[in-house]
C-alpha positions in Angstrom: 0.0 -0.1 0.3 1.5 3.5 -1.2 2.1 5.8 1.7 1.3 3.3 4.5 3.1 3.8 8.3 5.0 0.3 8.5 2.6 -0.3 12.2 -0.9 0.1 10.1 0.7 -1.9 7.6 1.1 -4.6 9.9 -1.7 -4.7 11.8 -3.7 -5.0 8.6 -1.9 -7.7 7.2 -2.0 -9.4 10.6 -5.7 -9.4 10.0 -5.8 -10.8 6.5 -2.7 -13.9 7.2 -3.4 -16.7 9.0 -7.3 -17.5 8.5 -9.5 -20.6 8.2 -12.5 -21.8 7.5 -13.9 -24.7 9.6 -17.0 -26.5 8.1 -19.1 -28.9 10.3 -21.4 -31.3 9.8 -23.0 -34.3 12.1 -20.2 -35.9 13.2 -17.3 -34.3 10.4 -15.2 -31.2 10.1 -12.9 -29.8 7.7 -10.9 -27.1 8.8 -8.8 -25.5 5.6 -6.4 -22.3 5.5 -7.8 -19.0 3.7 -6.0 -16.1 1.9 -8.2 -15.1 0.1 -10.9 -11.6 0.7 -12.2 -9.4 2.9 -13.1 -10.6 5.9 -16.9 -10.5 5.4 -18.9 -9.3 8.6 -16.4 -7.4 9.7 -16.2 -3.7 11.2 -12.6 -2.8 9.1 -14.1 -5.4 6.0 -15.3 -2.5 4.3 -12.8 -0.3 4.1 -10.2 -3.3 3.7 -12.9 -3.9 0.3 -12.4 -0.1 -1.1 -9.0 -0.1 -0.7 -8.8 -2.9 -2.7 -11.2 -2.6 -5.0 -10.0 1.8 -6.0 -6.3 -0.5 -6.3 -7.8 -2.9 -8.4 -10.0 0.3 -10.9 -6.6 2.1 -11.0 -5.0 -0.6 -13.4 -5.1 0.3 -17.6 -6.8 -2.2 -19.7 -6.9 -2.3 -23.8 -10.1 -0.3 -25.2 -11.6 -4.2 -25.8 -11.3 -4.5 -21.6 -13.1 -3.5 -18.6 -13.0 -3.7 -15.0 -16.5 -3.0 -13.5 -16.6 -3.6 -9.1 -20.3 -3.8 -7.9 -21.4 -4.5 -4.0 -18.6 -7.1 -3.3 -17.3 -8.6 -6.3 -14.7 -7.3 -10.2 -16.1 -7.8 -12.7 -14.1 -8.1 -15.7 -15.3 -7.3 -19.2 -13.9 -8.9 -22.6 -14.8 -8.1 -26.2 -14.2 -11.4 -27.9 -15.3 -12.0 -31.4 -13.9 -16.1 -31.8 -13.7 -18.9 -29.0 -10.3 -18.4 -29.1 -10.1 -15.5 -28.5 -11.2 -16.2 -24.7 -8.0 -17.7 -23.9 -7.3 -13.2 -23.2 -8.6 -12.9 -20.8 -6.4 -15.1 -18.7 -4.1 -13.5 -19.7 -5.8 -10.3 -18.7 -6.8 -11.8 -15.1 -2.9 -11.9 -14.3 -2.3 -7.4 -13.1 -5.5 -8.1 -11.6 -3.3 -11.1 -9.4 -0.1 -8.7 -9.6 -1.9 -5.8 -7.7 -3.4 -8.5 -5.2 -0.5 -9.8 -4.4 2.0 -6.8 -4.1 -0.7 -5.2 -2.2 0.0 -7.3 0.4 3.8 -6.2 0.3 5.0 -3.7 2.9 
């Protein structure tokens, strides 16, 4: 994050790391590590989400690609006239992934 004090960044980073999902049904239970998304239901979740969306929407794509944020999702619209051009969308997701990864590094 740009110009974020190190101590504040450390607090937020610790809040987003080492998260787990637990699921129980009958006599079975499952525990799984979870490292994506903003925590939902938290007081800071909406602010964290706005920071992420702001960074994501500032990524420059070519004219045939548009990013749209709605509620808690980001949509990437890619113009394609043929089936084989749909693989292009996979390539375009790269900048979004890179931005997300860099967001969690000091």
